[in-house]
N, C-alpha and C positions, 0 to 999 in steps of 0.2 A: 639671678638666683630666684627660685620660686618661693614666695612668701610662705612661711609655715614654721613648723616645729624645729627644723634643722638649723635655723638661724639663732636659736636660743630657747631657753625655757619659756613657757607661756606666761604672760603677764596681763594684768587688767589695769586699764587706765580709767580714772574717774574724773569727771569735770567738777568744778566748784566755782562759785561766784554769785553775785547779786543778780536779781531778776533784770532782764533786758540788757545784760552785758554781753550778749552775743555768743553764748556757749553753744547753742544748737546750730546757729549759722556757721560757726567755726567748724563744728564736726561735719556739717554738710560739705563745706569747702574742702576738708581734709579727706573725707571718705566717699563723698558722692551719695550718701544715704541720709534721708531725712528721718531723724529719730523721733519726730513728732508724728505718731501714728493715729492718734485720736482726732476725729473731726473737730471737736471743741478746741483742741490745742492749735490746730491749723487756722481755725476761724478767729481765735483770740490772739494768736501770735505769742503764746507763752507755753512753756512745758508744764504739764500737770503730773504725768506719770513718767516712769523711768524709760529711757530709750537706749538702744543697743546697736552697735555697728562694729565691724572689724576695720582696723587701721594698719595699712602696710607701710613699713618704714624703709628708708634707703638700703639698709643692711639686709633686707629680706625678712626681718622679724615681723610678726603679725601680733598686734595688740588687740585685746578685747576692750572696747570703749563702752563705758556706762555714762550716759548723759543724764544729769539729775536736774530737777526743777530748782529755780532760784527764789521763788516767792517764799516769804516767811511763813505762810500757811502750810507749806509743803516741806518743812524741814524734816518731819518724820519720814517722808518719802525719800528725801536726800540721804538720811541716815541709813535707810534700808539699802539704797544703791551704793553708798560708800563702803559698806561692810564687805570685806573681801577684796578690796582693790589694793594694788601694789604701788601705784604712783598716781600723782594728781596733775591736772591741767587747770590751773587757777586763771580765770578770765576776769580782767579788770578793764572797764571801758575807759578810753582816753578822755571822754567828755564828762565822766562822772567821778572817776577815781575810786578810792576805797569806800564802800558803803556797809551798812549794818550786816547784811547777809554775807558779805565777804568775810567779815570777822567771825560770824557764826559758823560758816562752813570750815574755816581754818581751825576753829576750836574743835569741831567734830573730827577733823583729820588728825589733830594732835592727840585726841583721846584714842583714836584707832591706831596710833603709832605710824602713820603714813608721813614720812619726812622727805621723801624724794619726789621731785616733780619739776614743772616748768610754769612760769607765769607768762601769760599772753596778754599784752596790752591791746585790746580789741578796739575797733573803730578808729584806727590810726589815721584814716583818710579824712575824718571830719573833726578830729580833736588833736590837741598837742599831747603826744605821749610822754613828754619829758617829766611833767609833774606827777603823772600817774606812776611812772617808773620809779621816781624817788619815794613815793608812798609805799610802793610794793617792796622796794629794797629795805625799808624800815620794818615793814610788816613780816616779810619772809626773807631774812638775811641769808646770803649764800646761795640763793636759787637763781638760775638763769632767767633773764627777762627778755622777751622777744616782742617787739611791736608788730602787729598784724592787722590785716583788713580782710574779712571774708568776702566782701563785695568787690573790692579792687584787686584782690589776690596778692596783697603786699605781705611779704614775710612768711608765706606758707612753707616754702622749701627750708628756710632757716628754722622754722618751728619743728618740722619733721626731723631735721638733723639734731636739734636740741633734745627732742624726745628720744631719739635713737641713742644719744650719748648717755642719757639717764638710764635707759633700759639696759644698756650694756653693763652697768654697775650693779644691777640687782640680781640676786641669785635665783629668785623665783621659788616656787614650791613644788616643782616637778620632782618625782622620785620619792615623794612622801608615801611610805608604806603603811600609814595608819589607816584606821577605818574610814569608809566613805562618809563625807560630811558635805552635803549640798543643801544650802539654805534656799528654799523656794521663794522666788519673787514673783512668779506668774504661774497660773495653772489654767488650762483651757482645753477644749476638745476640737479636733478636726475631723471632718467627715471622711470616713474610710480609714482613719488612723487611730483615733481614740484619744485617751487622756494623755496630755503632754504637760510636763512641768519644766521650768527653766530656772537657772540660778548659776552662781559661781561655785565651782567645786573647791572647797577649802582644803581638803586633804583626801588621800587615797586615790584610787582609780576605779572607775565604774565601767563594766563591760556588758556587751549585749548578751542576753540570756541569764544574767545574774538575778538573784532574788534580793530585794532591798526591803527595808522597813521604813515607814513614814511616821515620824513622831510629831505631836505627842500622843496620838491616838493608837499607835502601835499597829497600823495597817501594813500588811505585807503585800508586795506586788512584784511582778516579774518585769525586767527591763526588756522590752520588745525591740527597741532600737535606740541608738545614741547619735546625736548630731552636735557638731561644733561649727558655729557660723553657717548654719543651713547646709552643711556638708555631712553626709553620713560617715561615721567612723566606727571601727570595732571597739575602741576603748577611748575614754577621755581621762585626762590626768589633772592633778591639782593645779589650780591657777587658770583654768580655761572656763569660758562661758559655755554651759552645757544645756542641751535640751534632751530630756528623757521621755520616750514613749512607754508608758506604764500599762501593763495589763493586770486585771484583777482588782482595780480600784476605779471609782468614778471621779471625774474631775471636780464635781461639786463637793466631794468629801475632802478636797485639798484646798489650801489657801496659802496666801503669802504668810511667811513665818514658820511654816512647817519645815522639818529637816528630814532629808532622805539619808539614811545611814545603813550600815551593814548589820544584818541580824546578829544578835549576840554581842554587839558592841557595848562598852560600858556607858555610853551616852544614855542618860535617862532624863525625863522631865523632872524638874525640881522646883520647889517653892521657897527654898532658902539658898541665898548666895552669901558666902563670906568673901569680901572684897577689900582691897586696899584703895583708898580714895585720897586724892589731893584736889581740893577745890580750886577752880580758876580764881585769879586775883579779883575779878569783878563780881564773883558770886557772893550771895548772901550766906551768912552762917546757917547751918542746918541743925535744928534741934531734934532731940530724941522723939521719934514718932512722926517726923515730917513725911508728908506724902510726896513722892516723886514718880517720874516715869523712867523705866529702865529699858534700854534698847540693846539687843544682842542679835547679831546677824540681821535678818529681815523681820524680826519679831520684837514686839514691845509689850511691857506689862507694868501696871501700876504697882507701887511697892511702898512699904514703910521703912524708915531708916532706924537702925538700932546701933548706935555707937557702942563699941565694946570697951572703950576707955573714955571716961568722961560722959558728959551729957550733950555737948555741942560739937559740931565740926566747923573749924575755922579755916578761911582761905589760906593756902600756902602751908598748911600743916598736914602731912600724911597721917592717915588714921586707918585702923582696922574696923570695918563696919560689917554688920549683917543686914542684908536686904530681905525683907519678908514680902514675898510676891503674892499678888492676887491672881495671877495666871502663870502657868508653868513656863519656864525657859529651859532650853536644852544647851547648857554651857558646859565646857570642859575646863579643868584647871589650867590656868595660863591664858585663857581667853580674855579679851578686852570687852568691856561693856560701857555704854554711854548713859550718863545720868542727866536728866533734864527736869527742871522745875515745872510744876503744874501751872502756876500763875505767879508772875508772867512766865511764859514758856521760854526757857533759856538753858543753854548748856552749862553744866555745873563744873565738871573737871575730869582729869584723867582718872580712870578706874580700871582695875584689872583683877582677875580672879586670884584669890589667895591660894597658896599651895594646900590650904586646909581642905579644900573641896566643899561639898555641900552635904547637908544632913537630910535624910529621908524622913517621911512622915512618921512621927511617933518615936523616932530614935534620936540618939545623941550625936552631935557633930563629931567628926574625927579631929577637929581642931580644939585644943584645950588651952586655956590661958589661966594662970594662977589657980589651977586645980578646979576650975568651975566649967561645967559644960555650957556651950553656947546657948543651948535651948533654955537654960535657966535665966537668961537675961530677961528682965521684965519689960513688957511693952503693952500699952493699951491698944491692941490691934485685934483683927479678926483671927479666929482659929483657922488652921489649915485644914484642907480636905484632900481626899484622894482625887486622882485624875477624873474619875467618873463616879457618880452616885450609884447606889444599888439599882436604881431604875434605869440606868444607862445614860443619864444626863450629865453634862460637865458641871463642876462645882460652881456655885453662885456665892459671891461674897457681897455682903451688904450690911447696913445701908451704905452705899458709896456715893450717893448723889446722882447716879446715872442708872437708868433702867435698861437692863439688857435682856434680849430675847435670843435663845439659841437659834441657829440657822434652821431654815425650813427643811434642810436635808435630813435632819434627825427624825426618826420615826416618832409620831405622837404617842405618848403612853396613854393607857386608859385612865379614867378619872380617879380610880382608886389607887394607882400605883405610885403617884408622886405628889406629895404635898409640897407646897412652895417652901424652899429652905429658909428664905429671908424676905423681908419686905422689899418691894421693888425688883424682885428677881425676874418677873415676867415669864414664868414657866408655862409652857403650853399644856392644856388638856381640853376636854370637850367643853368645859364651862369657863374657859379662861381666854382672855385676850393678852397680847404681849405687854400691854400697858398696866396690867394688874393681875391679881390672882385671887382665887378662892380655894380653900381646901375643902373638898367634899368627902374626904375619907372618914370612915367611922373610927379610925385609929391613926395615930401619928407615926409615920415611918421612923426608923431608928436614926436616920441621918438628919432629921429635922431638929433644929436647935430649940426645942419646945421649952427648955429650961431658961431661955433668955427672957427675963421679965421686960415688959415694955414693947416687945416686938410682936406679941400676939395678945389677943383679948378674946374672952369667951362671949358666947351669945347672951349670957346673963349679965354681962358688963362688969364682972368681978375684977377684970384686969389680970387674972391668973390663968395660966394654961391648965387644961384638964389633965387628968391622968390618962394613961394609954387605954384605949378601948372604951372611953367614956361615951362615945357616940355623938359628941358635941361638934357642930359645924363651926368653922372658923372663917374669918374674913380679915383682910388687911385693915389696920387701924384707920378709922374714919370711913369705913365702908360697911354696908349692911351685910351680915352673913346670910348665906342661903340656908334654908331649912334642911335638916338632916334627911327628911323624907324624900328630897329630890335626888339623893344618891341611889344609884342602881348598881 
């Protein structure tokens, strides 16, 4: 039978496991494709970025494989790759056994609701797989365990058969007639072809010649061509790894975390998420206002936690929580998100979208509890902003402890059009470097938080912001202001 769609609905397989436990070597042995494509990855012998390959099973089914890095510094990359997978291949080395990143990756899989998969005890030719198999049986009960060796070729056929058995039980996402949702994990350009984005198609079907919209910036583009596993197709369906050749948009305007969707779909960028959370047993309690990282699809955003019942979140106790994001996420009701602590970086617990939905800027949430709107819950956090400021720049939230500069692909505004919204924002203009700012405007734009005391100081040192149109030059605290006469 020719491998392909006729053998069953398309599915995506994701690897998981500790660093140096043989994930990439096993994928090479199964598919014949080296998923380490960067020179640094091949020279160091570790995976840094996501890798992709097709895997043909004995029944004729073809799986899309996503190979993720195992180093603890690249867990955020692993989360981006694990989003959208249907089944897992957990690798545990026979000579090491269960390690910290093994448990971390399993926690991520639990949060994403990925319960079906196979455990491969790798390096079975140099270690005793019995002890590692016992540890795996305790860690993932009910999952089939197969000892393998990518070097000696031991157990590869048995592993393919085990993956085929698991895949036959999964329904897949084919036939989903919802809007197109493709979370971008790569964007690049090819000579003679143009802009290309790749990702796993979560829902809907995308066809050649269709018009799509790229969120959060709302860019519209035309699908010039569609490929699945390097083969051109007329249409791709949910569950497949897809590459789209887009016309009308530059590749530098796109990045990992963007979402390709159908124009007119209800999916919108949002800064508030109402979610139900249950902390992992090992997680620390979260207090009101705690800062965390929220992962959804291939995108992440810092956020503040607002419990809607009580002041703390305790492990093992489900709770309704509002997440106030510092960067927009494109989530739909029912989606799962992953919460990770900032320091130490650790996965917190299973989280999913509440049926309440999200509230838009300046409006009340559709979810009400005890007669009070969610937006009335008090939290000492930053105010929200629109997706772009009046001068065309993305919103800046601060002070956050990090200085951010917009990408160089944004057009530089003239010196008078954009005063820095907050300290440490790093806004570009003719007199500004990414590491600092000076406002050279003779008036403060309406989107500047001039009323925030302590974030601005006047040239006279009064410590109070001036009134609009006062002509006073401003500088970041601790820096000398430029004279007003320098503004042209």
